[in-house]
C-alpha positions as a Markdown table, in Angstrom:
| # | Residue | x | y | z |
|---|---|---|---|---|
| 1 | Met | -0.5 | 31.4 | -14.6 |
| 2 | Thr | -3.1 | 29.8 | -12.1 |
| 3 | Lys | -2.2 | 26.4 | -10.7 |
| 4 | Lys | -4.7 | 23.9 | -10.0 |
| 5 | Ile | -5.0 | 21.6 | -7.1 |
| 6 | Gly | -7.5 | 18.7 | -6.8 |
| 7 | Leu | -8.7 | 18.2 | -3.3 |
| 8 | Ile | -10.0 | 14.5 | -3.4 |
| 9 | Ile | -12.6 | 13.6 | -0.8 |
| 10 | Gly | -11.7 | 10.1 | 0.1 |
| 11 | Ser | -14.7 | 9.1 | 2.0 |
| 12 | Thr | -17.8 | 7.8 | 0.2 |
| 13 | Arg | -19.7 | 6.9 | 3.4 |
| 14 | Pro | -23.6 | 8.4 | 3.0 |
| 15 | Asn | -23.2 | 10.3 | 6.4 |
| 16 | Arg | -19.6 | 11.4 | 5.9 |
| 17 | Ile | -18.1 | 14.5 | 7.6 |
| 18 | Ser | -15.6 | 14.9 | 4.8 |
| 19 | Thr | -17.7 | 17.3 | 2.5 |
| 20 | Ser | -18.1 | 19.8 | 5.5 |
| 21 | Ile | -14.2 | 19.6 | 5.9 |
| 22 | Ala | -13.6 | 20.0 | 2.1 |
| 23 | Thr | -15.9 | 22.8 | 2.0 |
| 24 | Trp | -14.1 | 24.8 | 4.7 |
| 25 | Leu | -10.6 | 23.7 | 3.5 |
| 26 | Gln | -11.0 | 24.7 | 0.0 |
| 27 | Pro | -11.1 | 28.6 | 0.3 |
| 28 | Ala | -8.7 | 28.3 | 3.2 |
| 29 | Val | -5.8 | 26.9 | 1.0 |
| 30 | Ala | -6.9 | 28.8 | -2.2 |
| 31 | Gln | -5.0 | 32.0 | -2.8 |
| 32 | Glu | -4.2 | 34.3 | -5.7 |
| 33 | Gly | -2.6 | 32.1 | -8.5 |
| 34 | Leu | -3.9 | 28.9 | -6.8 |
| 35 | Ala | -7.2 | 27.3 | -7.5 |
| 36 | Val | -8.6 | 24.4 | -5.5 |
| 37 | Asp | -11.2 | 22.2 | -7.0 |
| 38 | Leu | -13.3 | 19.5 | -4.9 |
| 39 | Ile | -13.2 | 16.0 | -6.5 |
| 40 | Asp | -15.8 | 13.8 | -4.6 |
| 41 | Leu | -15.1 | 10.1 | -5.1 |
| 42 | Ala | -18.6 | 9.5 | -4.3 |
| 43 | Lys | -19.7 | 11.4 | -7.3 |
| 44 | Ile | -16.8 | 9.8 | -9.5 |
| 45 | Asp | -18.2 | 6.4 | -8.6 |
| 46 | Leu | -15.1 | 4.3 | -9.6 |
| 47 | Pro | -15.9 | 0.6 | -9.6 |
| 48 | Phe | -13.5 | -1.8 | -7.7 |
| 49 | Leu | -10.4 | -1.8 | -9.9 |
| 50 | Asp | -11.4 | -3.5 | -13.1 |
| 51 | Glu | -8.7 | -2.6 | -15.8 |
| 52 | Pro | -7.3 | -5.7 | -17.4 |
| 53 | Gly | -3.9 | -4.2 | -17.6 |
| 54 | Gln | -1.2 | -2.6 | -15.1 |
| 55 | Pro | -2.0 | 1.0 | -14.5 |
| 56 | Ala | 1.8 | 1.7 | -14.8 |
| 57 | Asp | 1.4 | 0.6 | -18.5 |
| 58 | Gly | -1.2 | 3.5 | -19.1 |
| 59 | Asn | -3.1 | 1.4 | -21.6 |
| 60 | Tyr | -6.6 | 2.1 | -20.1 |
| 61 | Thr | -9.5 | 0.3 | -22.0 |
| 62 | Leu | -12.5 | 1.4 | -20.0 |
| 63 | Ala | -14.3 | 4.7 | -20.3 |
| 64 | His | -14.3 | 5.4 | -16.6 |
| 65 | Thr | -10.8 | 5.0 | -16.4 |
| 66 | Lys | -10.0 | 7.2 | -19.4 |
| 67 | Ala | -12.2 | 9.9 | -17.7 |
| 68 | Trp | -10.4 | 9.6 | -14.3 |
| 69 | Ser | -7.1 | 9.8 | -16.1 |
| 70 | Gln | -8.1 | 12.9 | -18.2 |
| 71 | Leu | -9.5 | 14.7 | -14.8 |
| 72 | Ile | -6.4 | 13.8 | -12.8 |
| 73 | Gln | -4.0 | 15.0 | -15.7 |
| 74 | Gly | -5.5 | 18.5 | -15.4 |
| 75 | Tyr | -4.1 | 19.0 | -11.9 |
| 76 | Asp | -0.8 | 20.4 | -10.7 |
| 77 | Gly | -1.0 | 18.8 | -7.3 |
| 78 | Phe | -3.4 | 17.2 | -4.8 |
| 79 | Ile | -4.8 | 17.4 | -1.3 |
| 80 | Leu | -6.1 | 13.9 | -0.1 |
| 81 | Leu | -8.7 | 14.2 | 2.5 |
| 82 | Phe | -9.6 | 11.2 | 4.2 |
| 83 | Pro | -10.8 | 9.7 | 7.6 |
| 84 | Gln | -9.2 | 7.1 | 9.7 |
| 85 | Tyr | -10.8 | 3.7 | 9.6 |
| 86 | Asn | -9.5 | 0.9 | 11.9 |
| 87 | Trp | -6.0 | 2.9 | 11.7 |
| 88 | Gly | -6.2 | 2.7 | 7.8 |
| 89 | Tyr | -7.3 | 4.9 | 5.0 |
| 90 | Pro | -10.7 | 4.3 | 3.1 |
| 91 | Ala | -10.8 | 1.7 | 0.4 |
| 92 | Pro | -12.3 | 3.9 | -2.2 |
| 93 | Leu | -9.4 | 6.4 | -2.0 |
| 94 | Lys | -6.7 | 3.6 | -2.4 |
| 95 | Asn | -8.9 | 2.2 | -5.1 |
| 96 | Ala | -8.8 | 5.6 | -6.8 |
| 97 | Leu | -5.2 | 5.9 | -6.6 |
| 98 | Asp | -4.7 | 2.5 | -7.7 |
| 99 | Tyr | -6.6 | 3.1 | -11.0 |
| 100 | Leu | -3.6 | 5.4 | -12.4 |
| 101 | Tyr | 0.1 | 5.7 | -12.1 |
| 102 | Ala | 1.9 | 8.2 | -14.5 |
| 103 | Glu | -0.8 | 10.7 | -13.8 |
| 104 | Trp | 0.2 | 11.0 | -10.1 |
| 105 | Arg | 4.0 | 11.0 | -10.6 |
| 106 | Gly | 5.9 | 14.1 | -9.7 |
| 107 | Lys | 2.8 | 16.0 | -8.5 |
| 108 | Pro | 2.9 | 17.3 | -5.0 |
| 109 | Val | 0.5 | 16.0 | -2.3 |
| 110 | Ser | -0.6 | 17.1 | 0.8 |
| 111 | Leu | -2.5 | 14.7 | 3.3 |
| 112 | Val | -5.3 | 16.0 | 5.5 |
| 113 | Ser | -6.5 | 13.1 | 7.8 |
| 114 | Tyr | -9.3 | 13.1 | 10.4 |
| 115 | Gly | -10.6 | 11.3 | 13.2 |
| 116 | Gly | -10.9 | 11.0 | 17.0 |
| 117 | His | -7.0 | 11.4 | 17.3 |
| 118 | Gly | -6.4 | 13.1 | 14.1 |
| 119 | Gly | -6.0 | 10.1 | 11.8 |
| 120 | Phe | -2.4 | 9.8 | 12.5 |
| 121 | Gln | -2.3 | 6.0 | 11.6 |
| 122 | Ala | -4.1 | 6.4 | 8.3 |
| 123 | Ala | -1.7 | 9.3 | 7.3 |
| 124 | Leu | 1.3 | 7.0 | 8.0 |
| 125 | Gly | -0.1 | 4.5 | 5.9 |
| 126 | Met | -0.9 | 6.8 | 2.9 |
| 127 | Gln | 2.6 | 8.3 | 3.2 |
| 128 | Leu | 3.8 | 4.9 | 1.9 |
| 129 | Val | 1.2 | 4.7 | -0.8 |
| 130 | Val | 2.0 | 8.2 | -2.3 |
| 131 | Arg | 5.7 | 7.6 | -1.9 |
| 132 | Gly | 5.1 | 4.4 | -4.3 |
| 133 | Leu | 3.3 | 6.7 | -6.7 |
| 134 | Lys | 6.4 | 9.0 | -6.8 |
| 135 | Met | 4.3 | 12.0 | -5.3 |
| 136 | Pro | 6.4 | 14.4 | -3.2 |
| 137 | Leu | 4.8 | 14.8 | 0.0 |
| 138 | Met | 4.2 | 18.3 | 1.2 |
| 139 | Thr | 5.6 | 19.6 | 4.5 |
| 140 | Thr | 2.3 | 20.9 | 5.7 |
| 141 | Asn | -0.2 | 18.3 | 6.2 |
| 142 | Leu | -3.1 | 18.4 | 8.6 |
| 143 | Gln | -4.4 | 15.9 | 11.2 |
| 144 | Leu | -7.9 | 17.0 | 12.3 |
| 145 | Thr | -9.1 | 15.9 | 15.6 |
| 146 | Leu | -12.8 | 15.6 | 15.8 |
| 147 | Arg | -14.1 | 16.5 | 19.2 |
| 148 | Lys | -17.6 | 15.2 | 20.5 |
| 149 | Gln | -18.6 | 18.7 | 21.5 |
| 150 | Asp | -18.2 | 19.9 | 18.1 |
| 151 | Leu | -20.7 | 17.3 | 16.6 |
| 152 | Asp | -24.3 | 16.8 | 16.6 |
| 153 | Asp | -26.2 | 13.5 | 17.1 |
| 154 | Asn | -25.9 | 12.6 | 13.5 |
| 155 | Glu | -21.9 | 13.1 | 13.9 |
| 156 | Gln | -21.9 | 16.3 | 11.6 |
| 157 | Phe | -20.4 | 19.6 | 12.6 |
| 158 | Ile | -22.6 | 22.0 | 14.6 |
| 159 | Asp | -20.5 | 25.0 | 13.5 |
| 160 | Pro | -17.8 | 23.6 | 11.0 |
| 161 | Ala | -16.0 | 27.2 | 10.8 |
| 162 | Gln | -15.6 | 27.2 | 14.8 |
| 163 | Ala | -14.8 | 23.4 | 15.0 |
| 164 | Leu | -11.9 | 23.8 | 12.3 |
| 165 | Ala | -10.7 | 27.2 | 13.2 |
| 166 | Pro | -7.7 | 25.8 | 15.0 |
| 167 | Tyr | -6.4 | 24.4 | 11.6 |
| 168 | Ala | -6.8 | 27.8 | 9.6 |
| 169 | Phe | -3.4 | 29.0 | 9.7 |
| 170 | Asn | -1.9 | 25.6 | 8.7 |
| 171 | Ala | -4.4 | 25.4 | 5.9 |
| 172 | Asn | -3.3 | 28.7 | 4.7 |
| 173 | Gln | 0.3 | 27.6 | 4.8 |
| 174 | Met | -0.6 | 24.5 | 2.7 |
| 175 | Gly | -1.7 | 26.8 | 0.0 |
| 176 | Ala | 1.4 | 29.0 | 0.4 |
| 177 | Glu | 3.6 | 25.8 | 0.1 |
| 178 | Phe | 1.8 | 24.6 | -2.9 |
| 179 | Leu | 2.4 | 28.1 | -4.6 |
| 180 | Asn | 6.0 | 27.9 | -3.6 |
| 181 | Arg | 6.5 | 24.5 | -5.1 |
| 182 | Leu | 4.6 | 24.8 | -8.2 |
| 183 | Ser | 6.2 | 28.3 | -9.2 |
């Protein structure tokens, strides 16, 4: 039976590079028995948390929360892809996580951060968040360092495959770890 991983694109900025990273990462992680779907928070477009009740209660009243819950329930594990902003993770990603509680619990998660120095500080902060959601953190997590020579004047990859090639082995290992954990 094929296991499903949701790769959540955690940046919603108009000129974000995360969609290029996600498009490269998806086939690098996917393996026989492991499907990886892109979940773009810019397309999901959740408002700032507006449920009247506590997410831990699971009594959702708003249509967008119910739809988000249904989507997340369909996955066996997650990859959170996010940039580092001022040593932290993007607010839309935290907001999306905060909408739900039980839907995340027990599902393995891998963190893929990026930035000028790999997004190390953002990844540290996100580790606390996923621990609070009772998501087991995978051993294989990526910290992608963006190098100026790999980016054009619009801060987009000139050649994503070339720029991200040093991370290919670990991305494949991430898929293998998901398969091993979920079997």
